[in-house]
C-alpha positions as CSV (number, residue, x, y, z in Angstrom):
1,X,22.2,25.9,-137.8
2,X,25.1,27.2,-135.7
3,X,22.9,28.2,-132.8
4,X,20.6,25.2,-132.7
5,X,22.2,22.1,-134.3
6,X,20.3,19.8,-131.9
7,X,17.0,20.7,-133.7
8,X,18.2,18.7,-136.7
9,X,19.1,15.7,-134.4
10,X,15.5,15.8,-133.0
11,X,14.0,16.1,-136.5
12,X,16.1,13.1,-137.7
13,X,15.1,11.1,-134.6
14,X,11.4,11.9,-135.1
15,X,11.5,10.9,-138.8
16,X,13.4,7.7,-137.9
17,X,11.0,6.8,-135.1
18,X,7.9,7.5,-137.2
19,X,9.3,5.4,-140.0
20,X,9.9,2.5,-137.6
21,X,6.4,2.8,-136.2
22,X,5.0,2.8,-139.7
23,X,6.9,-0.4,-140.5
24,X,5.6,-2.1,-137.3
25,X,2.1,-1.0,-138.1
26,X,2.3,-2.5,-141.6
27,X,3.8,-5.7,-140.2
28,X,1.0,-6.0,-137.6
29,X,-1.6,-5.4,-140.2
30,X,-0.1,-8.0,-142.5
31,X,0.0,-10.5,-139.7
32,X,-3.6,-9.9,-138.4
33,X,-5.3,-12.0,-141.2
34,X,-3.0,-14.9,-140.5
35,X,-3.7,-14.7,-136.8
36,X,-7.5,-14.4,-137.3
37,X,-7.5,-17.4,-139.7
38,X,-5.4,-19.4,-137.2
39,X,-7.8,-18.6,-134.4
40,X,-10.7,-19.3,-136.7
41,X,-9.4,-22.8,-137.5
């Protein structure tokens, strides 16, 4: 950890970004049916 502390920062950033992308994907998937029904009507 002493010689490469930045690796942990990169890992934390990757986990955080992947988590945010997952939340966005879930939100988009939840909104898709509403959008389809709105366009359908």
